[in-house]
N, C-alpha and C positions, 0 to 999 in steps of 0.2 A: 380599710381603713375602720373605723367606729360605726355599726347602723347607729349606735341613738345618736348619733352625735347631732345637730342640725346641721343645716345648707348652711356655708361659710358664703355672707358676700363677698366680691371681690376687695384688691386690694382700697387704702386710703385711699390712692388718687382717685380713682371712682367715686369716693366712700363723701355719701350727700353734706353739705356744710351741716344740716340737722347732728346727721353722728356726728361730723367730727368733735363738736362742740357739746355732744353727750360724752363723747367722748373722756372725752379732760374735764369735763365736771367728774366724772368716777374716779380718775386716776388723783384729784384734789383732794376728793368728798375723803381717801384716806390720809390727811393730814388734819382734816376737823370729826372726826369720829376717834372716842379711844374707846380698843375690845381690849376687854379682860382679858388674865394671860391664859381660863381655861379656854379660850375660845382659840388657840392653840394646843393638838396633838402635845406640840415634844417644845423646848428654847429654838433646837434648826429646823420647827415646819415655816415651810413659804406659806406665804398671804396667797390665799387665794381666793380671782377674780369671778364665777360660776356663770356663766349665762346659758338660761333657763329660757327652752324654745329656740323660735328665729334667728340667728346669731346676724344682728342689723350693723356691727365693726367693721369682720371683714378681718386686715391682719391689725384696724391701727392699735388697739389692745396693747398688743404684742408688738408693735416700735414705740410707742409709749413705757410703754413698760421696762423694756427692754436693762435701761441700767438704774432705775431708781431698783427703789427696798423701799418696806411699811417697820418701821419698830426696828428695821437691822434686820429683817428678812425679807427674802429675793422673794418676786411676786410671779407667780403663779397662773394660768387661767385654763378656765378647764371651761368645757360646751358641751350641753349635752340637754337631749326634751324629755330627760327622767328627774325629776327633783330629787330621789335619790340618790342620785350621779352625786349631787351634789351637795351631800350632807358633810360637814366639814367646811365646808368653804367660809369665805371671815365674812363675803359683798356676794349679793347674788342680783342681777341684772335680771329681772322674770317681762322677758319682751311683751311685744303685746301681740304674737299670735298666741299667749296662754291666756287675753284676755276672759275667756267663760273659765277658766281655773283656778283666777287668780283669790277668791277663798278660802277654795283645801290649801291650795299650797301655802299662803299664810301660815294656816291650821298645820300645814307641813313645816316647815322649819321656824316655827312658833317654841319657842326650849331652849331654842338653840344661840348663840350668839353670832347673829346671820345680821349683816344691814342688810336688808330687802329696798331695790329700787324697781321701779315701774313706772310706762308708762303712759299710762288708762288712765284714764278718768274717773280721778272716786277710789284713785289705785292709798290713796293715806287714808281715805276717812274707813277705806276697805280693814286699817291695819297694816296695811306698808309704812316703811321710816320715811320713807325717799321720794316725789312724784316727780318727773318731768312733767312738764306743759310750757308752752305756747304764748306768747302776746304777743301779737304780730308776727315779726319776726323774729322774736326773741326769744330763746328756749332759759328755763325760771324753770322754778321747784317751788316746792311745797314740801314741811316735815312732818312728823309727825311725834315731836323729843316722848311722850309715854310709853309708843310703842320702841324704844330704843332701847328705854330703861330699860322697861317691862326685861329682854333682850342682854340685857349687864352689858350698854355700850353706852357711852357720853359723848355726845354732841356740845363737843365747842361752841361756844357763844356767836364766838362772830360767823359761823354757819343758819344760826338765828336770826343774826342782821342781815347776811345774805338771799332772805329766803321771800320768796312772792307771799304766802304765806303759812302761817303756823298754823297745825290742827291740836290743838286740845283735850 
């Protein structure tokens, strides 16, 4: 067992509805974001989703990505409490357990082609790219296109239309 890996919550059967929805969003975001070729170490590299901090998804991400690919690349899931362990991932979900470190973590991933996603209030204002929000019992998201552009990522216009708010 990896001592730096965060604890995994039980499987998707007991996963709260909020995280089932967030899992589906994470997977769907891969359809609305374009990564540059430099985001991958080589032509055969997997598309990696990193979970930084406590893992609220359990095995739901593995189940949902099992037979999927991103631009012909298989999807791999990596978990850690250390940002350095996730360098090279194309998508990084920063758990709310890492709330106090968000500015430092966003600085760490700046200059990479990693799509940063968080669930703490103000995540996109601090420079994150996608922030999950709640509106009553609905899960929505905010986006920060300038932060994505700085990372060499392109948001599809449909993502902008679906977002609850767009940071400028």
